[in-house]
N, C-alpha and C positions, 0 to 999 in steps of 0.2 A: 735536426733532420732537414731543415730548409724548406721553406714554403709553408702555405697555410690553406686550409679548407674553409670556404665561406658558406654559411648557412643563413638563409633568410629566416626571419622570425614569423611574421603573421602569415598563416596559411601553409607554412612549411614545417617549422619546428613547433609552433604553437597554433592551436585551432584559431580560426578567424571567421567572424561573421560580419557581413556588411552592417555598418551602423553601431558596432559594439562600443566605439569610443563615445558616441553620443549617449548611448544607453547607460554605460558603466563609468564614463569619464576617462580623461587621459590617464595614461599609466596602466590601464587595464590590459592584461595579456591573458589570452585563453589557455586552456589546458594543453599539456604537451601532446603532440602527435606521436603515438607510441613507436611506430616504425622509425621515424626520424630521430627520436630521442635515443633509441637503441643504437642507431648508426653513429650518432655523435658520441655516445658513451664508448662504443667500440673504438672509434678513432682516438679518443682521448686515452683509452687503455693501451693503445698501440704507440702512444707517445706523439701523436700528430697534433699540430696546432690547429685549433678550430676557433673561428671568429664568427660572431653574429654580425651579419651584414644586412642592415635595414635602414630605410629612410628615416626611421625614428631617431637614429643616432644624431641627427641634426639638432635635436632638442635635448639639452642637458638633463632635464627632469625625466625624460623617457629613458635615457641611458641608465639612470639610477634604478628605475623600475625593471629594466631588462636584467641588470646585474643581480637584483634581488630575486627575480624569477629564476635565473640561472642557479643561484645559491640553493634555492628551494628544490628545484627539479633535477639539477645536474650535480649538485654538491659542491660547486665552486663557481666563481665568476669566470666568464669568458670575455675576451676583448670584444668591444662593440664598435662597429664602424659603419660608415655609409659609403666607403670608397674601396675600390679594388686597386691593387698595385701589381707590379711585375712578379711578386713572390706568390701571388694567389695561384693555387693549383687547380681548384675546382670551385664552382659556385652552385649550390643547390638552392633552387628558387622556384616557387610555384608559377611564376609569371615568365620565366626565361624560356627561350627556345634555343636548344643546342644547334649550333651551326658548324658544318664541316669546315675546318680551317682552310682558308685560301680558296674556297669554292663557293661559299654563300648558300649552300643547300642545307636544309635542316637535317640533322642527324637522324630524325625519325622517318625520313623518306629515302627511298632507294633512287639512284639516278634515273632508272627506267621510269619512275613515276613522274618525272619532270617533263613538261611539254616544251617549254622554251625558257630562256634565261630569266625573263621577268615574270613568269607564272609557273606554278607547280600544281600537280595533281596528286591528291591523296585518294586511295581506293580502300574499300568502299566507304561511303558512297562517293561517286565521282563528283568532285567539285574543284573549281579553279580559283586561286587567289591571284588577282592581277592588280595593276596600278594604273590610274588615269594620268593624264599629262601633268597634273599638279602633284603627283606623288601619293595621292590618297588610295588606300587599299580597298578593294571590294571583292566579294566572293560571288561566284556564279556556280549554281548547281547545274550540272550537265546531264541531260537525259540521253543524249545521243553521243557516240564517240566523237572525240575531237579530231582524230585522224582515222584514215581507213583501217589501220591495223589495231586501233583501240577497240577493246571488246564492248559490246552493247550491254547495258544494264538489264 
């Protein structure tokens, strides 16, 4: 079929709670997230290649735990990686922000919601994300319109 779909493990395909590795030990993986598990099973039934893409793949013992988790909950092992390549079609990840290709805008915002190139506005509530001269991001909650044509809250 060509190409593969990447799925993050912790917080996307499997439930994740901060501190779970300390509490349960390395190798612990949470219960499946039902909606994501169903999506992965559908992709596999359609003949799509699905890979688990997780930072845990850098640790060989974790890879074995992930493969065992897949056998238990998916019925087969899936390839496990911590790298994307040019064949990756999509990445499903709880921490990723989709960005409109070649434009830099998040796919969750409409161009009209953007104020200027280096800051954007999401509504409601009205807040701006901007960057200081060192490249550090900060959020400002705006109570008044940023421009005369911006609606008041």
